[in-house]
N, C-alpha and C positions, 0 to 999 in steps of 0.2 A: 404548477409552476415551480420553478427552482430559483434559488438565490445565487445569482451570478458571482457575488462577492465570495461566497463560500467555495464555489467552484474554482475561482481564481486562487484562493488561499490553498486549496488542495493541490493545484498545479504547482505552486511555488514550494510547498512543503514536500511534495513528492520528488521534486527535482533534487532536493538535498539527499533523499534516500537513494536516488539513482547515483548521485556522486559517491556516496559512501559505499554503495555496493560495488560500483566499478573499481574503486580503490581496492576493496577486499578481493574481488575477482582478479585484478591485475597482480596482486601478490601471489595468487595461486596457492598451491599446496592443498592440504586437506581442508583448511578453513575456507578457501575459495570454492572448492568443490561442494562443501556442505552448504555454503551460501547460495550457490547456483541451484542446488536441489530444493532448498527451503524457498527460494524465490519462486520457483515454478509451482510448488505445492501451495504457496500463499495465493498466487494468481488464480489457481483453480478454485480454492476455497472461497476467495473473495467473489468470484463470479457466481458460484452457487449461492452464497449468502445474499448477494445483491438481487439475484433472480428471485429467490424466495421472498425477499422483502417486497419486491414489486408485485409478485404474483399474489401475495396475501393482502394487497391493498396499501402497502407502504408508499411513501412519496419519494421523489428523487432527492429531496432534502435529507430524508432519513438515510438514504444510501450514501450520499456525500458525507454526512456527519460520521457514519460508521467507517468509511474509507479513511477519513481524517484521523480517526482513532487508531486504525491499523498503521497509518503512516507515522503517527507520533510514537507508537510503540516500537516501530522499526528504527526510527531515528534514535530513540533512547538506547535500544539494544546495540546499534552499530557504533554509537559514540562512547559506550562504556568500556 
């Protein structure tokens, strides 16, 4: 079973990262291009990490908690 409250928080927190990334992409230039490349590589890495967690007996709560860590790190990086 999973914690729907944690999933809702992840959705809200991720929305902020989407907003920050869209602003960076809209500005374009080399920073926008680098952000687009990093975004794609992070998605692939997160999928592999989540799959590995679930395949080794981890729970959905563990995956959501780890995604929230990634989202928090992106928020910090994009707002600094």
